[in-house]
C-alpha positions as CSV (number, residue, x, y, z in Angstrom):
1,X,-43.4,24.7,-1.8
2,X,-40.7,27.1,-2.9
3,X,-37.9,24.7,-2.9
4,X,-40.2,22.7,-5.3
5,X,-40.7,25.8,-7.6
6,X,-37.0,26.1,-7.6
7,X,-36.4,22.9,-8.8
8,X,-38.9,22.9,-11.4
9,X,-37.5,26.5,-12.5
10,X,-34.3,24.6,-13.0
11,X,-35.5,21.8,-15.1
12,X,-37.9,23.9,-17.2
13,X,-35.2,26.1,-17.4
14,X,-37.0,29.4,-16.2
15,X,-40.4,28.6,-17.6
16,X,-41.9,27.9,-14.2
17,X,-41.5,30.5,-11.4
18,X,-43.4,32.1,-8.7
19,X,-42.2,35.4,-10.3
20,X,-44.8,35.4,-13.0
21,X,-47.0,37.6,-10.8
22,X,-46.2,40.9,-12.3
23,X,-46.5,39.3,-16.1
24,X,-49.7,38.0,-15.0
25,X,-51.2,41.4,-13.6
26,X,-50.1,43.2,-16.4
27,X,-52.1,40.6,-19.2
28,X,-55.1,41.3,-17.1
29,X,-55.0,38.6,-14.6
30,X,-54.8,41.0,-11.8
31,X,-56.5,41.2,-8.7
32,X,-59.8,42.8,-10.2
33,X,-60.0,40.4,-13.0
34,X,-59.7,43.2,-15.3
35,X,-58.8,40.9,-18.2
36,X,-57.2,44.0,-20.1
37,X,-53.9,43.6,-20.9
38,X,-51.3,46.4,-21.0
39,X,-49.7,47.8,-23.7
40,X,-46.4,46.5,-22.5
41,X,-46.2,43.3,-20.3
42,X,-43.3,43.0,-18.2
43,X,-41.3,39.9,-18.3
44,X,-40.0,37.8,-15.0
45,X,-36.7,38.4,-13.6
46,X,-34.6,35.1,-13.1
47,X,-34.7,33.3,-10.0
48,X,-31.0,34.0,-9.6
49,X,-31.4,37.8,-9.7
50,X,-34.3,38.1,-7.6
51,X,-35.1,35.3,-5.0
52,X,-33.1,33.6,-2.2
53,X,-34.3,30.8,-0.1
54,X,-33.0,30.3,3.5
55,X,-34.4,27.9,6.0
56,X,-37.2,29.9,7.4
57,X,-37.2,32.8,5.1
58,X,-37.5,34.5,1.5
59,X,-35.6,37.2,0.2
60,X,-36.6,39.0,-2.3
61,X,-33.4,41.5,-3.6
62,X,-35.9,43.9,-5.1
63,X,-39.7,44.6,-4.8
64,X,-41.7,42.0,-6.8
65,X,-45.0,40.3,-6.8
66,X,-45.1,36.7,-6.0
67,X,-47.8,34.1,-7.7
68,X,-48.0,30.8,-6.0
69,X,-50.7,29.7,-7.9
70,X,-49.1,26.4,-9.4
71,X,-49.2,25.1,-5.4
72,X,-50.8,27.4,-2.9
73,X,-54.0,26.2,-3.3
74,X,-53.0,22.3,-3.0
75,X,-50.7,23.5,0.2
76,X,-54.0,25.0,1.9
77,X,-55.8,21.6,0.8
78,X,-53.2,19.9,2.9
79,X,-53.3,21.9,5.9
80,X,-57.1,21.3,6.0
81,X,-56.4,17.4,5.7
82,X,-53.9,17.7,8.4
83,X,-56.7,19.1,10.8
84,X,-59.5,16.6,9.4
85,X,-57.0,13.7,10.4
86,X,-57.3,14.6,13.8
87,X,-60.8,13.7,14.1
88,X,-61.4,11.3,11.1
89,X,-59.9,9.2,8.5
90,X,-63.0,9.4,6.4
91,X,-63.2,12.8,4.3
92,X,-62.9,14.2,1.1
93,X,-62.1,17.8,0.1
94,X,-63.1,19.2,-3.0
95,X,-61.4,23.0,-3.6
96,X,-62.2,23.3,-7.3
97,X,-59.2,22.1,-9.3
98,X,-57.5,20.3,-6.1
99,X,-59.0,17.1,-4.5
100,X,-57.9,15.2,-1.4
101,X,-59.4,12.1,-0.6
102,X,-58.7,10.3,3.1
103,X,-59.1,6.6,3.7
104,X,-62.6,6.1,2.1
105,X,-61.9,5.2,-1.6
106,X,-63.4,7.7,-4.0
107,X,-63.9,7.7,-8.1
108,X,-63.4,11.2,-9.6
109,X,-64.1,12.0,-13.2
110,X,-61.7,13.6,-15.7
111,X,-63.8,16.3,-17.3
112,X,-62.9,16.8,-21.4
113,X,-61.3,20.2,-21.6
114,X,-62.8,20.7,-24.8
115,X,-66.4,19.4,-24.2
116,X,-67.6,19.7,-20.4
117,X,-70.4,16.8,-21.1
118,X,-67.7,14.4,-21.4
119,X,-65.3,12.2,-19.1
120,X,-61.9,11.4,-20.8
121,X,-61.7,8.7,-17.8
122,X,-61.7,8.3,-13.9
123,X,-59.3,8.1,-11.1
124,X,-59.6,6.5,-8.2
125,X,-57.9,8.1,-4.9
126,X,-57.4,6.6,-1.5
127,X,-55.0,9.1,0.9
128,X,-53.8,10.5,-2.2
129,X,-54.8,14.0,-4.2
130,X,-55.7,14.9,-7.5
131,X,-55.2,18.0,-9.3
132,X,-56.3,19.5,-12.9
133,X,-55.5,22.3,-15.0
134,X,-56.4,23.5,-18.3
135,X,-56.1,26.4,-20.5
136,X,-59.9,27.0,-21.7
137,X,-61.0,27.6,-17.7
138,X,-59.3,31.0,-17.8
139,X,-58.9,32.7,-21.2
140,X,-59.3,36.3,-22.2
141,X,-58.4,39.1,-24.8
142,X,-57.1,37.1,-28.1
143,X,-56.4,33.2,-26.5
144,X,-54.6,34.9,-23.3
145,X,-55.0,32.5,-20.6
146,X,-53.2,32.1,-17.0
147,X,-50.5,29.5,-18.0
148,X,-47.9,31.4,-19.1
149,X,-43.9,30.6,-20.1
150,X,-42.2,33.0,-17.9
151,X,-39.1,33.3,-20.3
152,X,-41.2,35.3,-23.3
153,X,-44.7,35.7,-21.9
154,X,-46.3,33.2,-24.3
155,X,-49.5,31.4,-23.2
156,X,-48.6,27.5,-23.5
157,X,-50.6,26.2,-26.7
158,X,-49.2,22.9,-27.7
159,X,-50.7,21.2,-24.1
160,X,-54.5,22.0,-23.3
161,X,-54.9,20.1,-20.1
162,X,-53.3,18.0,-17.2
163,X,-54.2,16.0,-14.3
164,X,-51.6,14.4,-12.0
165,X,-52.0,12.4,-8.8
166,X,-49.7,12.6,-6.0
167,X,-49.1,12.1,-2.0
168,X,-50.3,15.7,-1.6
169,X,-52.0,18.3,-2.9
170,X,-49.5,20.7,-3.0
171,X,-47.6,18.0,-5.0
172,X,-50.2,17.2,-7.3
173,X,-51.4,21.0,-7.8
174,X,-47.4,21.9,-8.8
175,X,-47.2,18.8,-11.3
176,X,-50.3,19.5,-13.1
177,X,-48.8,23.0,-13.8
178,X,-45.5,21.7,-14.5
179,X,-46.9,19.3,-17.2
180,X,-47.6,21.9,-19.3
181,X,-43.6,22.6,-19.9
182,X,-42.1,19.4,-18.7
183,X,-42.3,15.9,-19.8
184,X,-44.1,13.4,-17.5
185,X,-41.3,11.2,-16.7
186,X,-39.0,14.3,-15.9
187,X,-42.1,15.8,-13.5
188,X,-42.3,11.9,-11.8
189,X,-38.8,12.0,-11.2
190,X,-38.8,15.1,-9.4
191,X,-42.1,14.6,-7.7
192,X,-42.1,10.9,-6.3
193,X,-45.0,8.7,-6.7
194,X,-46.7,11.0,-9.1
195,X,-48.9,10.0,-11.8
196,X,-49.8,12.1,-14.9
197,X,-52.0,12.7,-17.7
198,X,-51.6,15.1,-20.6
199,X,-54.1,16.0,-23.2
200,X,-52.4,17.7,-26.1
201,X,-54.0,20.4,-28.9
202,X,-54.6,17.4,-31.3
203,X,-56.2,15.5,-29.0
204,X,-53.6,12.8,-28.2
205,X,-53.1,11.8,-24.5
206,X,-49.7,10.7,-22.6
207,X,-50.4,9.1,-19.3
208,X,-49.0,6.8,-16.6
209,X,-50.2,3.3,-16.6
210,X,-51.6,3.0,-13.1
211,X,-53.9,1.1,-11.0
212,X,-55.5,4.4,-10.2
213,X,-55.9,5.9,-13.7
214,X,-58.9,4.2,-16.0
215,X,-59.2,6.3,-19.4
216,X,-61.6,6.1,-22.0
217,X,-59.3,5.7,-25.2
C-alpha cells in the first residue's frame, strides 16, 4: 500500500500523501471528530524529508501522524476477502464506500453526490472491487472536508465525487482518492485494470468506456 502511495505522491507532485494526518487533525478531522479547525494548520512534510520505505519496514525520520484513509479500509476488505475465499467464492463485502464482490455477479448503484435519492448509473462487479469517494459526505466549518491537497491544505473543489473499479479493494480505494487530483488516464497507468468515473462541480462526468459501467447520461 505504501509503495502505491509513493507512486501517487510522485505523480500528484505531493498532493497525495499519508503524511496528511496532522493537517487533517488540525482542521478538526481528529480522533474525537471535533470538527473545529485550529488557528494554525500544519502543512505535511515532503516524502523525501520524512519517510523511507524499506522492504519490511517504514522509517519515519521525525515523529509524525500517518493517515492511510485513502487505502487502509480497502486493504482490510481485501484481507477479509482472502479469508472468505478459503470456504466460498460466492460472497460480497460492503464496507461503506468499499465493496468487493466474489464470483457471484452483482449490480451496484452509484449514488448521485448532490441528490441521495438518485443514482447516476450502475456498476456490475464480479471478482472485483468498487470504491466511491465524495467531498460532501464529511464536510464542516466553511466547506472544509477530508479530501485535502497536501501541498497547500486546500480541500479539493473541482472534483466532487469519484468511483473506481479495480481488481482489489485497496487499489479501488486509492484510485478513488487519486482521481480528485490526477487525470483518470494517469491513474489507470499506475493501477492496472482500473476503470473510473469522475464527477466535476459543474455536473459533468468523465468515465471509462467499460462493460462494467452503465451510466444514465
